[in-house]
Structure formats: C-alpha cells, structure tokens
Backbone as JSON Lines, residues from 0, in Angstrom:
{"i":0,"aa":"X","n":[119.93,118.29,126.8],"ca":[118.7,117.91,126.12],"c":[118.9,117.93,124.6]}
{"i":1,"aa":"X","n":[119.61,118.92,124.09],"ca":[119.86,119.03,122.66],"c":[120.65,117.83,122.17]}
{"i":2,"aa":"X","n":[121.6,117.35,122.96],"ca":[122.39,116.19,122.57],"c":[121.52,114.96,122.41]}
{"i":3,"aa":"X","n":[120.53,114.79,123.26],"ca":[119.62,113.65,123.17],"c":[118.82,113.73,121.87]}
{"i":4,"aa":"X","n":[118.34,114.9,121.52],"ca":[117.58,115.06,120.29],"c":[118.42,114.8,119.06]}
{"i":5,"aa":"X","n":[119.7,115.14,119.11],"ca":[120.58,114.92,117.96],"c":[120.97,113.46,117.8]}
{"i":6,"aa":"X","n":[120.99,112.72,118.87],"ca":[121.45,111.33,118.82],"c":[120.3,110.36,118.63]}
{"i":7,"aa":"X","n":[119.16,110.63,119.19],"ca":[118.06,109.68,119.16],"c":[117.35,109.69,117.81]}
{"i":8,"aa":"X","n":[117.44,108.57,117.04],"ca":[116.85,108.55,115.71],"c":[115.33,108.68,115.72]}
{"i":9,"aa":"X","n":[114.68,108.3,116.77],"ca":[113.22,108.42,116.82],"c":[112.82,109.9,116.81]}
{"i":10,"aa":"X","n":[113.73,110.76,117.25],"ca":[113.44,112.18,117.26],"c":[114.0,112.89,116.04]}
{"i":11,"aa":"X","n":[114.66,112.14,115.17],"ca":[115.19,112.76,113.96],"c":[114.03,113.27,113.13]}
{"i":12,"aa":"X","n":[114.2,114.45,112.6],"ca":[113.12,115.07,111.86],"c":[113.27,114.77,110.37]}
{"i":13,"aa":"X","n":[112.14,114.71,109.71],"ca":[112.17,114.57,108.26],"c":[112.73,115.87,107.71]}
{"i":14,"aa":"X","n":[113.52,115.76,106.69],"ca":[114.14,116.94,106.1],"c":[115.49,117.25,106.72]}
{"i":15,"aa":"X","n":[115.85,116.59,107.8],"ca":[117.13,116.8,108.46],"c":[118.04,115.63,108.1]}
{"i":16,"aa":"X","n":[119.26,115.94,107.67],"ca":[120.19,114.89,107.28],"c":[120.41,113.9,108.42]}
{"i":17,"aa":"X","n":[120.52,112.63,108.04],"ca":[120.77,111.57,109.01],"c":[122.25,111.62,109.39]}
{"i":18,"aa":"X","n":[122.51,111.74,110.67],"ca":[123.89,111.83,111.16],"c":[124.51,110.45,111.32]}
{"i":19,"aa":"X","n":[125.81,110.46,111.51],"ca":[126.55,109.21,111.77],"c":[126.01,108.54,113.03]}
{"i":20,"aa":"X","n":[125.69,109.33,114.05],"ca":[125.16,108.77,115.3],"c":[123.81,108.1,115.08]}
{"i":21,"aa":"X","n":[122.98,108.68,114.23],"ca":[121.68,108.09,113.94],"c":[121.87,106.77,113.2]}
{"i":22,"aa":"X","n":[122.78,106.75,112.22],"ca":[123.08,105.51,111.5],"c":[123.53,104.41,112.48]}
{"i":23,"aa":"X","n":[124.44,104.78,113.35],"ca":[124.95,103.81,114.32],"c":[123.85,103.32,115.25]}
{"i":24,"aa":"X","n":[122.98,104.23,115.66],"ca":[121.88,103.84,116.54],"c":[120.91,102.89,115.83]}
{"i":25,"aa":"X","n":[120.58,103.2,114.59],"ca":[119.69,102.33,113.81],"c":[120.33,100.95,113.67]}
{"i":26,"aa":"X","n":[121.58,100.92,113.25],"ca":[122.25,99.65,112.97],"c":[122.62,98.87,114.22]}
{"i":27,"aa":"X","n":[122.66,99.53,115.37],"ca":[122.99,98.82,116.61],"c":[121.94,97.77,116.95]}
{"i":28,"aa":"X","n":[120.74,97.92,116.39],"ca":[119.65,96.98,116.65],"c":[119.66,95.8,115.68]}
{"i":29,"aa":"X","n":[120.54,95.83,114.7],"ca":[120.62,94.8,113.65],"c":[121.31,93.55,114.18]}
{"i":30,"aa":"X","n":[120.91,92.4,113.65],"ca":[121.59,91.14,114.01],"c":[123.08,91.22,113.69]}
{"i":31,"aa":"X","n":[123.44,91.94,112.63],"ca":[124.83,92.12,112.22],"c":[125.06,93.62,111.99]}
{"i":32,"aa":"X","n":[125.31,94.38,113.07],"ca":[125.43,95.84,112.93],"c":[126.45,96.3,111.88]}
{"i":33,"aa":"X","n":[127.63,95.67,111.78],"ca":[128.57,96.12,110.75],"c":[128.01,95.96,109.32]}
{"i":34,"aa":"X","n":[127.24,94.9,109.09],"ca":[126.62,94.71,107.78],"c":[125.7,95.89,107.47]}
{"i":35,"aa":"X","n":[124.86,96.22,108.43],"ca":[123.89,97.31,108.27],"c":[124.6,98.63,107.97]}
{"i":36,"aa":"X","n":[125.59,98.97,108.77],"ca":[126.33,100.23,108.56],"c":[127.02,100.25,107.21]}
{"i":37,"aa":"X","n":[127.67,99.16,106.86],"ca":[128.39,99.09,105.59],"c":[127.41,99.24,104.42]}
{"i":38,"aa":"X","n":[126.27,98.58,104.51],"ca":[125.28,98.66,103.44],"c":[124.78,100.09,103.28]}
{"i":39,"aa":"X","n":[124.39,100.72,104.37],"ca":[123.84,102.07,104.28],"c":[124.89,103.08,103.84]}
{"i":40,"aa":"X","n":[126.11,102.92,104.3],"ca":[127.17,103.85,103.94],"c":[127.69,103.61,102.52]}
{"i":41,"aa":"X","n":[127.36,102.48,101.93],"ca":[127.86,102.18,100.58],"c":[127.2,103.05,99.52]}
{"i":42,"aa":"X","n":[126.07,103.64,99.84],"ca":[125.4,104.52,98.89],"c":[125.93,105.94,99.1]}
{"i":43,"aa":"X","n":[126.44,106.56,98.04],"ca":[127.02,107.9,98.2],"c":[126.01,108.97,98.59]}
{"i":44,"aa":"X","n":[124.72,108.68,98.48],"ca":[123.7,109.66,98.87],"c":[123.46,109.7,100.37]}
{"i":45,"aa":"X","n":[123.87,108.67,101.09],"ca":[123.55,108.55,102.51],"c":[123.9,109.79,103.34]}
{"i":46,"aa":"X","n":[125.08,110.39,103.18],"ca":[125.4,111.56,104.03],"c":[124.49,112.76,103.82]}
{"i":47,"aa":"X","n":[123.73,112.78,102.73],"ca":[122.95,113.98,102.44],"c":[121.44,113.75,102.48]}
{"i":48,"aa":"X","n":[120.99,112.62,103.04],"ca":[119.55,112.33,103.05],"c":[118.97,112.38,104.47]}
{"i":49,"aa":"X","n":[117.64,112.53,104.51],"ca":[116.91,112.43,105.77],"c":[116.41,110.99,105.92]}
{"i":50,"aa":"X","n":[115.55,110.75,106.9],"ca":[115.07,109.38,107.14],"c":[114.27,108.82,105.97]}
{"i":51,"aa":"X","n":[113.52,109.67,105.28],"ca":[112.78,109.2,104.11],"c":[113.76,108.8,103.01]}
{"i":52,"aa":"X","n":[114.78,109.6,102.8],"ca":[115.8,109.27,101.81],"c":[116.55,108.0,102.17]}
{"i":53,"aa":"X","n":[116.86,107.84,103.45],"ca":[117.55,106.63,103.89],"c":[116.65,105.4,103.72]}
{"i":54,"aa":"X","n":[115.37,105.56,103.97],"ca":[114.43,104.47,103.74],"c":[114.41,104.12,102.26]}
{"i":55,"aa":"X","n":[114.4,105.12,101.42],"ca":[114.42,104.91,99.98],"c":[115.69,104.15,99.55]}
{"i":56,"aa":"X","n":[116.82,104.52,100.12],"ca":[118.08,103.83,99.82],"c":[118.0,102.37,100.26]}
{"i":57,"aa":"X","n":[117.51,102.13,101.46],"ca":[117.43,100.75,101.95],"c":[116.44,99.94,101.11]}
{"i":58,"aa":"X","n":[115.39,100.58,100.65],"ca":[114.42,99.9,99.79],"c":[115.06,99.53,98.44]}
{"i":59,"aa":"X","n":[115.92,100.39,97.94],"ca":[116.61,100.1,96.69],"c":[117.48,98.84,96.85]}
{"i":60,"aa":"X","n":[118.2,98.75,97.96],"ca":[119.02,97.55,98.21],"c":[118.14,96.31,98.23]}
{"i":61,"aa":"X","n":[117.0,96.41,98.88],"ca":[116.07,95.27,98.97],"c":[115.55,94.91,97.58]}
{"i":62,"aa":"X","n":[115.17,95.9,96.8],"ca":[114.66,95.66,95.45],"c":[115.69,94.89,94.6]}
{"i":63,"aa":"X","n":[116.92,95.37,94.62],"ca":[117.98,94.77,93.8],"c":[118.25,93.33,94.26]}
{"i":64,"aa":"X","n":[118.4,93.15,95.55],"ca":[118.7,91.81,96.07],"c":[117.54,90.84,95.85]}
{"i":65,"aa":"X","n":[116.32,91.31,96.06],"ca":[115.16,90.43,95.88],"c":[115.01,90.02,94.41]}
{"i":66,"aa":"X","n":[115.24,90.95,93.5],"ca":[115.15,90.63,92.06],"c":[116.22,89.62,91.67]}
{"i":67,"aa":"X","n":[117.42,89.82,92.18],"ca":[118.52,88.89,91.88],"c":[118.22,87.5,92.45]}
{"i":68,"aa":"X","n":[117.74,87.45,93.67],"ca":[117.45,86.16,94.3],"c":[116.27,85.49,93.62]}
{"i":69,"aa":"X","n":[115.27,86.25,93.24],"ca":[114.12,85.7,92.51],"c":[114.6,85.03,91.21]}
{"i":70,"aa":"X","n":[115.47,85.7,90.49],"ca":[115.99,85.14,89.23],"c":[116.79,83.87,89.5]}
{"i":71,"aa":"X","n":[117.57,83.87,90.58],"ca":[118.37,82.69,90.93],"c":[117.46,81.51,91.28]}
{"i":72,"aa":"X","n":[116.44,81.77,92.06],"ca":[115.51,80.69,92.44],"c":[114.77,80.18,91.21]}
{"i":73,"aa":"X","n":[114.37,81.07,90.33],"ca":[113.7,80.65,89.09],"c":[114.59,79.7,88.3]}
{"i":74,"aa":"X","n":[115.84,80.03,88.23],"ca":[116.81,79.17,87.52],"c":[116.92,77.81,88.21]}
{"i":75,"aa":"X","n":[116.96,77.81,89.53],"ca":[117.06,76.54,90.27],"c":[115.81,75.68,90.06]}
{"i":76,"aa":"X","n":[114.65,76.31,90.04],"ca":[113.4,75.57,89.81],"c":[113.47,74.87,88.45]}
{"i":77,"aa":"X","n":[113.96,75.58,87.45],"ca":[114.03,75.01,86.1],"c":[115.1,73.93,85.95]}
{"i":78,"aa":"X","n":[116.15,74.0,86.74],"ca":[117.27,73.06,86.6],"c":[117.18,71.84,87.53]}
{"i":79,"aa":"X","n":[116.45,71.95,88.61],"ca":[116.44,70.91,89.64],"c":[115.55,69.74,89.23]}
{"i":80,"aa":"X","n":[116.11,68.53,89.39],"ca":[115.33,67.32,89.08],"c":[114.79,66.66,90.35]}
{"i":81,"aa":"X","n":[115.38,66.98,91.49],"ca":[114.91,66.45,92.77],"c":[113.55,67.08,93.09]}
{"i":82,"aa":"X","n":[112.53,66.23,93.16],"ca":[111.15,66.72,93.33],"c":[110.98,67.52,94.64]}
{"i":83,"aa":"X","n":[111.52,67.01,95.75],"ca":[111.36,67.7,97.04],"c":[112.08,69.05,97.05]}
{"i":84,"aa":"X","n":[113.28,69.06,96.48],"ca":[114.04,70.3,96.43],"c":[113.35,71.31,95.51]}
{"i":85,"aa":"X","n":[112.83,70.82,94.39],"ca":[112.11,71.69,93.46],"c":[110.89,72.31,94.15]}
{"i":86,"aa":"X","n":[110.18,71.51,94.94],"ca":[109.01,72.01,95.68],"c":[109.43,73.11,96.66]}
{"i":87,"aa":"X","n":[110.56,72.92,97.33],"ca":[111.07,73.94,98.26],"c":[111.42,75.22,97.52]}
{"i":88,"aa":"X","n":[112.07,75.08,96.37],"ca":[112.41,76.26,95.57],"c":[111.16,76.99,95.09]}
{"i":89,"aa":"X","n":[110.15,76.24,94.73],"ca":[108.91,76.87,94.27],"c":[108.24,77.66,95.39]}
{"i":90,"aa":"X","n":[108.3,77.14,96.61],"ca":[107.75,77.88,97.76],"c":[108.56,79.16,97.97]}
{"i":91,"aa":"X","n":[109.87,79.05,97.9],"ca":[110.71,80.24,98.06],"c":[110.44,81.26,96.95]}
{"i":92,"aa":"X","n":[110.23,80.76,95.75],"ca":[109.92,81.64,94.63],"c":[108.64,82.44,94.91]}
{"i":93,"aa":"X","n":[107.66,81.79,95.49],"ca":[106.42,82.48,95.85],"c":[106.68,83.56,96.91]}
{"i":94,"aa":"X","n":[107.52,83.25,97.89],"ca":[107.84,84.24,98.93],"c":[108.58,85.43,98.34]}
{"i":95,"aa":"X","n":[109.49,85.18,97.42],"ca":[110.22,86.28,96.8],"c":[109.32,87.09,95.88]}
{"i":96,"aa":"X","n":[108.35,86.46,95.28],"ca":[107.37,87.19,94.48],"c":[106.57,88.12,95.4]}
{"i":97,"aa":"X","n":[106.24,87.64,96.59],"ca":[105.54,88.46,97.58],"c":[106.42,89.64,98.0]}
{"i":98,"aa":"X","n":[107.7,89.38,98.24],"ca":[108.63,90.45,98.62],"c":[108.64,91.54,97.54]}
{"i":99,"aa":"X","n":[108.75,91.12,96.29],"ca":[108.8,92.1,95.19],"c":[107.51,92.91,95.11]}
{"i":100,"aa":"X","n":[106.38,92.26,95.29],"ca":[105.1,92.97,95.3],"c":[104.98,93.92,96.48]}
{"i":101,"aa":"X","n":[105.41,93.46,97.64],"ca":[105.35,94.3,98.83],"c":[106.28,95.52,98.69]}
{"i":102,"aa":"X","n":[107.42,95.31,98.04],"ca":[108.34,96.42,97.85],"c":[107.71,97.51,96.96]}
{"i":103,"aa":"X","n":[107.01,97.07,95.95],"ca":[106.32,98.03,95.08],"c":[105.27,98.81,95.88]}
{"i":104,"aa":"X","n":[104.52,98.09,96.7],"ca":[103.52,98.74,97.56],"c":[104.19,99.69,98.54]}
{"i":105,"aa":"X","n":[105.31,99.28,99.11],"ca":[106.02,100.11,100.09],"c":[106.53,101.4,99.43]}
{"i":106,"aa":"X","n":[106.98,101.32,98.2],"ca":[107.42,102.52,97.49],"c":[106.26,103.5,97.3]}
{"i":107,"aa":"X","n":[105.11,102.95,96.92],"ca":[103.92,103.78,96.75],"c":[103.53,104.41,98.09]}
{"i":108,"aa":"X","n":[103.58,103.62,99.15],"ca":[103.24,104.13,100.49],"c":[104.23,105.2,100.93]}
{"i":109,"aa":"X","n":[105.5,105.02,100.64],"ca":[106.51,106.01,101.03],"c":[106.24,107.33,100.32]}
{"i":110,"aa":"X","n":[105.92,107.27,99.04],"ca":[105.6,108.49,98.29],"c":[104.36,109.18,98.85]}
{"i":111,"aa":"X","n":[103.42,108.37,99.35],"ca":[102.18,108.92,99.92],"c":[102.34,109.3,101.39]}
{"i":112,"aa":"X","n":[103.52,109.11,101.93],"ca":[103.82,109.39,103.34],"c":[102.99,108.53,104.29]}
{"i":113,"aa":"X","n":[102.67,107.34,103.81],"ca":[101.96,106.34,104.63],"c":[103.02,105.47,105.3]}
{"i":114,"aa":"X","n":[103.64,106.02,106.33],"ca":[104.78,105.37,106.96],"c":[104.4,104.11,107.71]}
{"i":115,"aa":"X","n":[103.19,104.04,108.21],"ca":[102.74,102.81,108.87],"c":[102.8,101.64,107.88]}
{"i":116,"aa":"X","n":[102.3,101.84,106.68],"ca":[102.33,100.77,105.67],"c":[103.75,100.43,105.26]}
{"i":117,"aa":"X","n":[104.6,101.43,105.15],"ca":[106.01,101.17,104.81],"c":[106.63,100.26,105.86]}
{"i":118,"aa":"X","n":[106.39,100.57,107.12],"ca":[106.95,99.77,108.22],"c":[106.42,98.34,108.17]}
{"i":119,"aa":"X","n":[105.13,98.2,107.98],"ca":[104.5,96.88,107.95],"c":[105.01,96.04,106.77]}
{"i":120,"aa":"X","n":[105.07,96.65,105.61],"ca":[105.54,95.93,104.42],"c":[107.02,95.58,104.53]}
{"i":121,"aa":"X","n":[107.8,96.44,105.15],"ca":[109.22,96.15,105.36],"c":[109.39,94.96,106.29]}
{"i":122,"aa":"X","n":[108.58,94.92,107.33],"ca":[108.65,93.82,108.29],"c":[108.26,92.49,107.63]}
{"i":123,"aa":"X","n":[107.33,92.52,106.7],"ca":[106.91,91.28,106.05],"c":[108.02,90.7,105.19]}
{"i":124,"aa":"X","n":[108.93,91.53,104.76],"ca":[110.09,91.07,103.99],"c":[110.94,90.1,104.83]}
{"i":125,"aa":"X","n":[111.14,90.44,106.08],"ca":[111.91,89.56,106.98],"c":[111.2,88.22,107.11]}
{"i":126,"aa":"X","n":[109.9,88.27,107.35],"ca":[109.13,87.03,107.51],"c":[109.23,86.15,106.27]}
{"i":127,"aa":"X","n":[109.13,86.75,105.1],"ca":[109.19,85.96,103.86],"c":[110.54,85.26,103.71]}
{"i":128,"aa":"X","n":[111.63,85.95,104.06],"ca":[112.94,85.3,103.95],"c":[113.08,84.19,104.99]}
{"i":129,"aa":"X","n":[112.49,84.39,106.16],"ca":[112.55,83.35,107.19],"c":[111.76,82.12,106.76]}
{"i":130,"aa":"X","n":[110.59,82.32,106.16],"ca":[109.79,81.2,105.67],"c":[110.53,80.45,104.57]}
{"i":131,"aa":"X","n":[111.17,81.19,103.67],"ca":[111.97,80.55,102.63],"c":[113.1,79.76,103.27]}
{"i":132,"aa":"X","n":[113.76,80.34,104.25],"ca":[114.85,79.64,104.95],"c":[114.39,78.35,105.59]}
{"i":133,"aa":"X","n":[113.17,78.34,106.11],"ca":[112.61,77.12,106.69],"c":[112.45,76.03,105.63]}
{"i":134,"aa":"X","n":[112.18,76.43,104.4],"ca":[112.04,75.48,103.29],"c":[113.38,74.89,102.85]}
{"i":135,"aa":"X","n":[114.46,75.6,103.14],"ca":[115.77,75.22,102.63],"c":[116.62,74.45,103.63]}
{"i":136,"aa":"X","n":[116.01,73.85,104.61],"ca":[116.78,73.17,105.66],"c":[117.63,72.02,105.14]}
{"i":137,"aa":"X","n":[117.24,71.39,104.03],"ca":[118.03,70.27,103.49],"c":[118.84,70.69,102.28]}
{"i":138,"aa":"X","n":[118.73,71.94,101.88],"ca":[119.42,72.42,100.69],"c":[120.84,72.85,101.05]}
{"i":139,"aa":"X","n":[121.8,72.4,100.25],"ca":[123.2,72.78,100.49],"c":[123.69,73.77,99.43]}
{"i":140,"aa":"X","n":[122.78,74.31,98.65],"ca":[123.17,75.25,97.6],"c":[123.49,76.62,98.19]}
{"i":141,"aa":"X","n":[124.11,77.47,97.4],"ca":[124.38,78.84,97.86],"c":[123.12,79.65,98.15]}
{"i":142,"aa":"X","n":[121.97,79.11,97.78],"ca":[120.72,79.82,98.03],"c":[120.5,80.06,99.52]}
{"i":143,"aa":"X","n":[120.92,79.14,100.36],"ca":[120.75,79.36,101.81],"c":[121.47,80.63,102.24]}
{"i":144,"aa":"X","n":[122.7,80.79,101.79],"ca":[123.48,81.98,102.16],"c":[122.9,83.23,101.51]}
{"i":145,"aa":"X","n":[122.45,83.11,100.28],"ca":[121.85,84.25,99.58],"c":[120.56,84.69,100.29]}
{"i":146,"aa":"X","n":[119.78,83.73,100.75],"ca":[118.55,84.05,101.47],"c":[118.87,84.7,102.82]}
{"i":147,"aa":"X","n":[119.94,84.24,103.47],"ca":[120.34,84.86,104.74],"c":[120.78,86.31,104.51]}
{"i":148,"aa":"X","n":[121.52,86.54,103.44],"ca":[121.93,87.9,103.09],"c":[120.69,88.77,102.82]}
{"i":149,"aa":"X","n":[119.74,88.19,102.13],"ca":[118.5,88.91,101.84],"c":[117.76,89.25,103.13]}
{"i":150,"aa":"X","n":[117.79,88.35,104.09],"ca":[117.15,88.63,105.38],"c":[117.82,89.82,106.07]}
{"i":151,"aa":"X","n":[119.15,89.89,105.99],"ca":[119.88,91.02,106.57],"c":[119.5,92.33,105.88]}
{"i":152,"aa":"X","n":[119.34,92.27,104.57],"ca":[118.95,93.46,103.81],"c":[117.54,93.89,104.21]}
{"i":153,"aa":"X","n":[116.64,92.93,104.33],"ca":[115.27,93.24,104.78],"c":[115.28,93.82,106.19]}
{"i":154,"aa":"X","n":[116.12,93.26,107.05],"ca":[116.2,93.77,108.42],"c":[116.7,95.21,108.43]}
{"i":155,"aa":"X","n":[117.66,95.51,107.57],"ca":[118.18,96.88,107.47],"c":[117.05,97.82,107.06]}
{"i":156,"aa":"X","n":[116.3,97.44,106.04],"ca":[115.18,98.27,105.6],"c":[114.16,98.45,106.71]}
{"i":157,"aa":"X","n":[113.86,97.39,107.42],"ca":[112.88,97.46,108.5],"c":[113.34,98.39,109.62]}
{"i":158,"aa":"X","n":[114.6,98.27,110.01],"ca":[115.11,99.13,111.08],"c":[115.09,100.59,110.68]}
{"i":159,"aa":"X","n":[115.46,100.86,109.43],"ca":[115.44,102.26,108.97],"c":[114.0,102.76,108.94]}
{"i":160,"aa":"X","n":[113.12,102.0,108.33],"ca":[111.73,102.47,108.2],"c":[111.03,102.6,109.55]}
{"i":161,"aa":"X","n":[111.44,101.81,110.52],"ca":[110.84,101.92,111.85],"c":[111.14,103.25,112.53]}
{"i":162,"aa":"X","n":[112.08,104.0,111.98],"ca":[112.4,105.3,112.55],"c":[111.69,106.44,111.86]}
{"i":163,"aa":"X","n":[110.85,106.09,110.89],"ca":[109.98,107.12,110.29],"c":[108.91,107.49,111.32]}
{"i":164,"aa":"X","n":[108.35,108.68,111.2],"ca":[107.33,109.08,112.18],"c":[106.1,108.2,112.12]}
C-alpha cells in the first residue's frame, strides 16, 4: 500500500518533494512524454519541489514561451503584406494575449491555493494554441512549429497542475 502512495501522483502531498516516479507518471500522459520529462528536469529546482513548486516551474516555462511567441507573432503581423496571412497572425496574437492574461490569473490563483482555477486556466492554454494552429493551416513559417512547441509546454503545465489537490 505504501508503494502505491509513493508512486501515484494524485496522492502526492503538498510539501512533499516530487519523486522521479511522480514525474514519469505525470509525463506518461503527455503527447510527447520525453519532451515533458526533459522540460521539467531542465529546471535545477525540480528535485527539491512539491507539486505546487512543480506547477510554478511549468508555469514559468509557459510564461517565457508565450511571451517569446507573442513577440514573434507581433513581428510577423507588422512584416506580412499578405492580407489573409496577416489576419491569421492577428487572430493568433489575440490567442497569445489571452494565454498571457490567463497565466497571470493562474499565478494569482496558485498563490491563493485556488487549484481549480489553476487547472482550468492551464487547460485553456492548450485550447488557445490549438485555435491558433487552426489559423495557420496555410502558413509555412516557423510559427507553426513554434505554436506546436507552445502547445506541448501548455500540456506539460496542464498535466502538472491537474495533480494538485
């Protein structure tokens, strides 16, 4: 019974360091499990944090990637002369603006221990990247790949936050 409690991330307690088994269990649900594990392990704080700390780490990755992608899309909007492509970029820009706003809300919710809101806002990040991806079906720019990467980052945050109580 003790082994089940140590391995099952849903039973991981706040304040208890996240084990390697918990990381693997969380990331096993990811579309690209190695991406998830590599991302979470890339932060040197990961071995010493609990689920709240791990959520905070995953949120940081999302914040950085969303800000970078937002800046990239803004640049594309300003440089693109193709009206249809520009319209698609503008829609994506709106979705990334939503992601950035939701991330700010999620941080506030995490500090307030409002884990339901954290989970919901994390999940909306995935939806926003998918909607942007739908807009980019005719685009051959690196933005398609960048948006896919962003979706993976959002998925990582969502999977981690879904293990909060």
